matplotlib code that plots the C-alpha trace (Angstrom):
import matplotlib.pyplot as plt

x = [-34.0, -37.7, -40.4, -43.7, -45.4, -42.8, -42.4, -46.1, -46.3, -43.2, -45.3, -48.3, -47.2, -44.5, -44.4, -46.5, -44.7, -47.4, -47.7, -48.3, -48.2, -49.4, -47.9, -49.2, -49.6, -47.6, -44.5, -43.4, -43.8, -41.6, -38.8, -39.5, -38.3, -35.5, -34.3, -35.0, -32.9, -29.9, -30.0, -32.4, -30.7, -31.3, -35.0, -36.1, -34.7, -36.4, -40.1, -40.1, -39.2, -42.3, -44.5, -43.8, -44.0, -40.3, -38.1, -35.4, -33.3, -36.2, -38.3, -41.4, -42.5, -46.7, -48.7, -52.0, -52.6, -54.8, -53.2, -53.6, -55.0, -53.7, -54.4, -51.4, -52.9, -50.6, -51.3, -48.9, -49.9, -48.2, -44.1, -41.8, -38.4, -35.9, -33.1, -30.4, -28.2, -25.8, -27.6, -26.4, -23.2, -20.7, -18.4, -15.2, -12.3, -9.0, -7.3, -7.7, -6.1, -2.9, -3.6, -3.1, -4.3, -7.7, -9.1, -7.7, -8.9, -7.3, -9.6, -12.2, -14.6, -14.9, -15.8, -18.5, -20.3, -20.1, -21.4, -24.6, -25.7, -25.1, -22.8, -23.3, -22.7, -20.7, -17.5, -17.0, -13.4, -13.1, -14.4, -13.1, -9.6, -9.1, -7.4, -4.8, -4.1, -0.8, -0.2, 3.0, 4.3, 7.2, 6.7, 8.8, 7.3, 7.9, 6.4, 2.9, 3.0, 1.0, -1.6, -4.7, -5.2, -8.8, -9.9, -13.0, -15.0, -13.3, -14.8, -13.8, -12.2, -8.9, -7.2, -6.9, -3.4, -1.5, -1.4, 0.1, -2.0, 0.4, 0.2, 0.1, -3.2, -4.7, -3.4, -5.1, -8.3, -8.9, -8.3, -11.4, -13.2, -13.2, -13.8, -16.6, -18.5, -18.4, -17.5, -15.6, -16.3, -12.6, -11.8, -8.8, -6.8, -8.3, -8.1, -4.2, -3.0, -1.5, -3.1, 0.0, 0.1, -4.3, -3.0, -0.3, -2.7, -5.6, -3.6, -2.5, -6.1, -7.5, -5.3, -5.4, -9.5, -10.4, -13.8, -14.0, -13.9, -16.8, -15.9, -13.1, -13.8, -12.5, -12.6, -14.6, -17.5, -16.0, -18.6, -17.6, -13.5, -14.2, -14.6, -12.3, -9.1, -8.5, -9.8, -10.4, -13.5, -14.3, -14.2, -17.6, -18.8, -17.0, -13.7, -14.8, -15.2, -12.1, -9.9, -12.1, -11.1, -7.8, -7.6, -10.0, -7.1, -4.6, -5.9, -7.6, -4.7, -2.7, -6.1, -8.2, -10.9, -11.1, -15.0, -15.9, -18.3, -19.1, -19.6, -19.9, -20.7, -21.6, -25.3, -25.4, -27.8, -27.3, -23.8, -25.1, -27.5, -24.6, -22.1, -24.6, -25.2, -21.5, -20.1, -22.3, -20.6, -17.4, -19.0, -21.1, -22.5, -23.9, -22.9, -23.6, -23.8, -26.5, -26.6, -30.0, -28.2, -25.3, -23.2, -23.5, -22.4, -26.1, -28.5, -30.5, -29.6, -31.8, -33.2, -36.6, -36.0, -33.6, -36.9, -39.3, -39.4, -36.9, -38.1, -34.9, -34.3, -37.9, -36.2, -33.1, -34.7, -36.6, -33.4, -31.5, -35.1, -34.3, -30.8, -31.0, -34.7, -32.2, -29.0, -30.3, -27.4, -28.0, -27.3, -25.9, -25.8, -22.1, -22.0, -24.4, -25.8, -27.5, -25.4, -22.5, -19.1, -18.5, -22.4, -23.8, -23.7, -27.3, -28.2, -26.3, -25.9, -29.5, -32.0, -33.6, -30.7, -31.7, -35.3, -34.2, -31.8, -33.8, -36.4, -34.4, -32.8, -36.5, -37.4, -34.7, -35.2, -38.6, -37.5, -35.3, -31.6, -29.4, -27.4, -26.8, -23.4, -23.3, -19.9, -18.7, -15.3, -13.2, -15.9, -17.6, -21.2, -22.5, -20.9, -22.9, -19.9, -17.8, -14.2, -10.6, -9.5, -7.1, -10.6, -12.9, -16.1, -19.5, -22.6, -23.8, -28.0, -27.8, -26.6, -30.0, -31.8, -29.8, -29.8, -34.1, -33.6, -31.4, -33.7, -36.4, -34.5, -36.2, -35.7, -38.5, -40.4, -44.5, -46.7, -48.6, -50.7, -50.7, -53.8, -52.3, -51.7, -49.0, -45.4, -43.8, -45.1, -43.8, -44.9, -43.0, -44.4, -41.9, -41.0, -38.3, -36.5, -39.2, -42.1, -43.0, -44.4, -42.8, -44.0, -41.4, -43.4, -41.3, -43.4, -41.0, -43.1, -42.2, -45.6, -48.5, -48.8, -50.2, -52.8, -52.1, -54.7, -52.5, -55.2, -52.1, -53.9, -54.2, -55.1, -53.1, -52.7, -50.2, -48.3, -45.2, -43.2, -40.1, -39.7, -37.0, -37.0, -35.3, -35.8, -36.6, -35.8, -33.0, -31.5, -27.7, -28.2, -30.5, -31.8, -32.8, -34.0, -36.3, -35.3, -31.5, -28.9, -26.1, -22.9, -19.2, -18.4, -22.1, -23.4, -27.4, -30.5, -33.8, -35.3, -38.6, -40.9, -44.8, -47.9, -50.3, -54.3, -55.4, -58.9, -60.5, -57.2, -56.5, -53.4, -54.1, -50.5, -50.1, -46.5, -45.7, -44.0, -40.3, -40.0, -40.2, -41.6, -40.9, -43.9, -43.7, -46.9, -47.7]
y = [218.5, 219.2, 221.9, 220.6, 223.7, 226.2, 224.0, 223.9, 227.6, 228.1, 225.9, 227.5, 231.4, 231.3, 228.1, 225.1, 222.3, 220.1, 217.3, 217.2, 216.9, 216.3, 217.1, 221.1, 222.6, 225.2, 226.4, 223.2, 221.5, 224.1, 223.7, 219.7, 219.7, 222.4, 219.5, 216.6, 218.9, 219.4, 215.7, 213.8, 210.5, 211.3, 212.9, 209.5, 207.5, 209.8, 210.0, 206.0, 205.4, 207.6, 205.8, 202.6, 203.8, 202.9, 203.5, 205.8, 206.7, 206.5, 208.7, 207.0, 208.3, 208.3, 210.5, 209.5, 211.5, 214.6, 218.2, 218.9, 221.6, 224.2, 227.5, 230.0, 233.6, 236.1, 238.1, 241.5, 243.4, 240.8, 241.1, 238.2, 238.4, 240.6, 239.2, 240.8, 241.6, 239.4, 236.3, 234.6, 232.3, 229.6, 228.0, 226.2, 224.4, 226.1, 224.0, 225.9, 229.1, 225.9, 227.7, 231.6, 231.9, 230.4, 233.1, 236.1, 238.8, 237.3, 234.2, 236.4, 233.3, 232.3, 236.2, 236.3, 232.8, 234.8, 238.0, 236.3, 234.7, 238.4, 241.1, 241.3, 237.5, 235.7, 233.5, 231.3, 229.7, 226.7, 223.0, 219.7, 221.0, 223.6, 221.8, 220.9, 224.2, 226.3, 229.5, 230.1, 233.4, 232.6, 229.4, 227.0, 227.5, 223.6, 222.6, 221.9, 221.2, 217.7, 220.1, 220.2, 223.7, 223.1, 221.5, 219.2, 219.4, 216.8, 213.2, 211.9, 208.7, 209.8, 212.2, 215.1, 216.5, 218.8, 222.8, 225.8, 229.3, 232.4, 235.9, 235.9, 233.8, 236.6, 239.1, 237.4, 236.5, 240.4, 240.8, 238.4, 239.7, 243.5, 242.0, 240.0, 242.5, 239.6, 239.4, 236.8, 234.0, 232.8, 229.7, 229.0, 226.3, 225.1, 221.1, 221.1, 224.5, 226.6, 230.2, 231.7, 230.4, 231.6, 234.6, 235.4, 234.4, 236.3, 239.5, 239.0, 238.4, 241.1, 243.6, 242.6, 241.7, 245.0, 245.5, 242.4, 239.8, 239.6, 236.9, 234.7, 231.1, 229.2, 225.3, 223.4, 221.1, 221.3, 219.0, 216.0, 216.4, 213.3, 211.3, 212.3, 212.3, 215.7, 215.2, 212.9, 211.1, 212.4, 216.1, 217.6, 221.3, 222.4, 221.4, 223.1, 226.6, 226.2, 225.7, 228.6, 230.8, 230.2, 231.1, 233.8, 235.6, 235.0, 236.4, 239.1, 240.7, 240.8, 242.2, 244.0, 244.8, 241.4, 240.2, 236.3, 233.7, 230.3, 227.8, 226.3, 222.9, 220.0, 219.3, 219.8, 222.7, 222.0, 223.0, 226.5, 227.4, 226.8, 228.8, 231.7, 231.8, 231.4, 234.0, 236.5, 239.3, 238.1, 237.2, 238.7, 235.9, 231.8, 229.6, 226.1, 223.3, 221.1, 218.3, 216.8, 213.1, 211.0, 208.8, 209.0, 204.9, 204.5, 203.2, 204.8, 208.2, 208.8, 211.9, 211.2, 210.9, 214.3, 216.1, 215.3, 217.2, 216.5, 216.4, 216.9, 220.0, 221.5, 220.4, 221.9, 225.6, 225.4, 225.2, 227.6, 230.2, 229.7, 230.6, 233.7, 235.0, 234.7, 235.5, 238.5, 237.4, 236.6, 232.9, 232.3, 228.1, 228.6, 225.1, 223.0, 221.1, 217.4, 214.6, 215.2, 213.0, 215.1, 214.3, 211.6, 210.8, 211.1, 212.9, 216.1, 216.8, 216.3, 218.8, 217.7, 219.4, 222.5, 222.1, 221.3, 224.1, 226.6, 226.0, 225.9, 229.2, 230.6, 228.2, 229.3, 233.0, 232.2, 230.9, 234.5, 232.8, 235.5, 233.5, 230.3, 229.0, 226.1, 223.8, 222.9, 223.5, 221.3, 218.7, 217.9, 216.1, 218.9, 221.9, 224.6, 225.7, 222.9, 222.9, 225.0, 227.8, 226.1, 223.7, 226.3, 226.5, 225.1, 225.6, 222.6, 222.0, 223.4, 226.8, 227.2, 227.1, 229.8, 231.6, 231.5, 232.5, 235.8, 237.1, 236.9, 240.2, 239.6, 241.2, 240.5, 237.1, 237.9, 235.7, 233.0, 230.0, 227.3, 224.7, 221.3, 217.8, 216.3, 217.6, 218.2, 221.3, 224.4, 227.9, 230.8, 235.0, 237.7, 241.4, 242.8, 246.3, 248.1, 246.9, 244.0, 241.0, 237.7, 234.2, 231.3, 228.0, 224.5, 221.2, 218.4, 215.8, 213.7, 212.9, 215.2, 218.5, 221.6, 224.1, 227.2, 229.6, 232.6, 235.2, 238.4, 239.9, 243.4, 244.2, 242.6, 243.5, 241.1, 238.4, 237.6, 233.9, 232.3, 229.0, 227.0, 223.8, 220.3, 216.9, 215.1, 215.5, 212.9, 214.7, 216.5, 218.5, 220.4, 222.8, 226.1, 229.6, 231.2, 228.7, 229.8, 228.0, 229.6, 230.0, 230.6, 233.4, 233.3, 235.0, 234.5, 236.2, 234.7, 233.7, 232.9, 234.9, 234.2, 236.4, 234.0, 235.2, 237.4, 237.3, 239.7, 240.0, 236.6, 234.6, 231.1, 229.6, 226.1, 224.7, 221.6, 218.5, 218.8, 222.4, 225.6, 229.3, 232.5, 235.0, 238.5, 240.5, 243.9]
z = [-15.3, -16.3, -16.3, -18.2, -17.1, -18.7, -22.1, -22.3, -22.1, -24.3, -27.0, -26.5, -26.4, -29.0, -31.4, -31.5, -33.7, -35.6, -39.0, -42.6, -46.8, -50.5, -53.5, -54.4, -57.7, -59.7, -57.5, -56.3, -59.5, -60.8, -58.3, -58.3, -61.8, -61.8, -59.0, -61.8, -64.4, -62.1, -61.5, -63.7, -61.9, -58.4, -59.4, -61.3, -58.1, -55.6, -57.4, -58.4, -54.5, -53.2, -55.7, -54.3, -50.3, -50.1, -46.8, -46.9, -44.0, -41.7, -43.9, -45.9, -49.0, -49.5, -51.6, -50.4, -47.6, -47.8, -47.1, -43.1, -42.5, -40.2, -38.5, -36.9, -35.0, -34.7, -32.0, -32.8, -29.5, -27.2, -28.2, -27.2, -26.7, -28.5, -31.0, -31.2, -33.9, -33.5, -33.0, -35.7, -34.9, -36.0, -34.2, -35.2, -33.5, -31.8, -34.0, -36.9, -35.4, -36.5, -39.9, -39.7, -43.2, -42.6, -40.1, -42.7, -44.3, -47.8, -47.6, -49.4, -50.2, -46.4, -45.8, -48.2, -46.7, -43.5, -44.4, -46.5, -42.8, -41.1, -41.2, -37.2, -36.4, -33.7, -34.7, -31.5, -31.2, -28.9, -29.2, -27.8, -29.3, -27.3, -24.7, -26.4, -28.3, -26.8, -27.1, -28.5, -29.7, -31.2, -32.8, -35.3, -38.6, -38.9, -35.9, -36.7, -40.5, -40.5, -39.5, -42.1, -43.6, -42.9, -39.7, -39.3, -36.0, -33.3, -33.8, -30.4, -32.0, -30.3, -28.3, -30.4, -31.4, -30.2, -31.8, -31.4, -31.2, -32.5, -32.4, -36.5, -36.0, -33.6, -35.9, -38.7, -37.0, -36.4, -39.8, -40.7, -38.1, -39.5, -42.7, -41.8, -39.4, -37.2, -33.6, -31.2, -28.3, -27.9, -25.7, -24.0, -22.7, -19.0, -19.7, -20.1, -20.1, -17.0, -15.5, -16.6, -20.4, -20.2, -19.3, -21.6, -24.6, -23.1, -22.5, -26.8, -27.9, -25.7, -27.1, -30.5, -31.0, -29.0, -29.2, -31.2, -28.3, -26.8, -24.1, -23.0, -22.1, -19.9, -20.9, -23.3, -21.8, -18.6, -17.3, -19.6, -18.0, -15.9, -18.7, -21.2, -19.0, -18.9, -14.8, -12.2, -12.3, -9.1, -10.8, -9.8, -10.0, -7.0, -8.2, -11.7, -9.4, -8.2, -11.6, -13.3, -10.2, -10.4, -14.2, -13.8, -11.3, -13.0, -16.5, -14.4, -13.3, -16.4, -18.0, -15.8, -18.0, -19.6, -20.2, -19.0, -20.7, -19.4, -18.0, -21.4, -20.6, -22.8, -21.4, -17.5, -17.4, -13.3, -13.3, -16.1, -13.1, -10.5, -12.5, -13.0, -8.8, -8.0, -11.1, -12.1, -11.0, -12.8, -16.1, -18.9, -21.0, -20.0, -22.2, -22.9, -25.9, -27.3, -29.8, -30.7, -31.9, -30.7, -31.3, -34.9, -34.7, -33.0, -36.0, -34.0, -34.7, -37.8, -39.6, -38.6, -35.3, -35.6, -37.0, -34.4, -31.2, -28.3, -24.8, -23.8, -25.5, -23.8, -20.7, -21.0, -22.3, -19.1, -17.0, -18.9, -18.4, -15.3, -15.0, -16.9, -14.6, -11.3, -12.9, -15.3, -17.5, -21.3, -22.6, -26.1, -27.1, -27.8, -29.8, -31.8, -34.4, -35.4, -34.0, -32.2, -33.1, -36.2, -37.4, -39.0, -42.8, -43.9, -41.6, -40.9, -44.6, -45.7, -46.5, -43.3, -41.0, -42.6, -41.8, -38.2, -38.3, -39.2, -36.8, -34.2, -34.6, -33.9, -31.1, -29.4, -30.4, -28.9, -25.9, -25.4, -26.0, -27.0, -30.0, -31.4, -32.7, -35.3, -35.1, -38.4, -40.4, -42.8, -44.5, -41.3, -41.8, -40.4, -41.4, -42.5, -45.0, -46.4, -47.7, -47.8, -49.2, -51.7, -52.6, -52.5, -49.8, -50.9, -48.5, -47.2, -46.8, -43.1, -44.6, -46.1, -42.9, -41.5, -44.7, -44.1, -40.6, -42.0, -44.4, -41.6, -40.5, -37.5, -34.3, -31.8, -31.4, -31.0, -29.5, -32.3, -31.4, -34.3, -34.6, -36.4, -35.8, -35.1, -34.1, -37.1, -38.4, -36.7, -37.1, -35.5, -35.5, -35.9, -36.5, -38.1, -37.3, -39.8, -38.2, -41.1, -39.7, -40.8, -40.4, -40.3, -41.1, -41.2, -42.4, -41.7, -42.9, -45.3, -47.3, -45.8, -47.3, -45.2, -46.0, -43.9, -42.7, -41.7, -39.5, -38.6, -36.1, -38.2, -41.8, -44.5, -48.0, -49.7, -48.3, -50.0, -49.6, -49.9, -49.9, -48.9, -50.7, -52.0, -53.6, -50.3, -46.8, -47.2, -50.5, -50.0, -52.8, -55.1, -51.5, -52.7, -51.1, -53.6, -56.1, -56.1, -54.6, -52.6, -55.3, -54.7, -51.8, -50.4, -53.7, -53.8, -54.9, -54.7, -58.4, -57.0, -55.3, -54.8, -53.4, -51.4, -51.8, -48.9, -48.3, -45.1, -43.5, -43.7, -45.9, -47.2, -48.1, -49.2, -47.7, -49.4, -47.3, -46.5, -47.1, -45.6, -45.9, -45.3, -45.4, -45.1, -44.2, -45.4]

ax = plt.figure().add_subplot(projection="3d")
ax.plot(x, y, z, "-o")
ax.set_aspect("equal")
plt.show()
């Protein structure tokens, strides 16, 4: 579905993407040498390759080009969409509930990582394994002993194994939500389950989670049921709507106050629009999914491709905006990440993915989306938080992109105009709750710095800069925000803050290649 006029308007009013790179001076050298000390071999290798202009996973390094000149003009008097306090979100597989100790208040390291991202986020439980997760209030403790303690995203290589969800798991989940301050979107088994079984589960989930439950979802990526063996080849929206109504009625009889969201499609925006028209009086939230790339076995799914604008996303945004306008319902991207099928090594786990994730959070906020949930778990290539309670958890590069968004404290987008060259430099204007103007800039070029002149549209006395950096786009380690890495349990504090020069109400800021910056104006 395409709507070029809406896409152009979105780009013109709230962000414009475009290009840049050439290595800067003091701060960048400081971060570069810090990364070198952390990993001398990687530093020397990447430096040598850069000097030779050698290609690494689709990225060409060159230092001969001059910095791009870019100009960003903010329009503080033209407010854009409001950003909900719970805009931040993560998504995990339903199979994870087979281990009640994972989403538990006792899992304090994971609690810490979530709280670092937000104290009011949204945890979505679903994924492909939701269609193979069955409710059992009285399980045999030995039944599912083979399920790993930390469940990664489903790779689609084989049918997910059957798992059980128990009362103990839901009680632990409630404690986990209390400890983090987050709320939940909870997926029920529409693919292989039965309406009455779903009603049993929904009744206990709603009673236990209480106000922590945003809504129930029926089915995961239902537009793919005809392709993955869960329904016949002729399964279409009308057949799905019939299934949804049967489950809805069964649950509503048992839990009259239950709230619902959907349709949680894989990519079919037309189904979202039809669902909004058909069930807008029965639901409180529209949801769908988006993956920038896939499958991971396709050699064309590169880091460079991930960082470039995706026409499919722009078309999807326009279609979702239409559904929101017509139904007057909010929309949440309930599951997303870089490459479906669990992600792709050398793409999903790189610093480039951090820039992609942070950029998309601002892009969708500017489009009026109500939230975004990055899928992950276990040691999946794209998971923002990798690990287990036994082995410990670690922030992957993508986590830093989410953390940059958190540090903006943005509560409302504002109109801005970016004049630049090329599609790999993006910038967004926003206002925090206390009225402070914030600017997020993403330079996804591997080989061009940018010299950004910022016109805030109002007097500026100071400009504080927090930088997101890594040794290179393709690196999987050495990522820092404000010169600091995220430590155990999400511990983080900036070590480097800059003050960009201001002149006659304008700010000039150097944005190195393969980096991002959050600029706070005062």
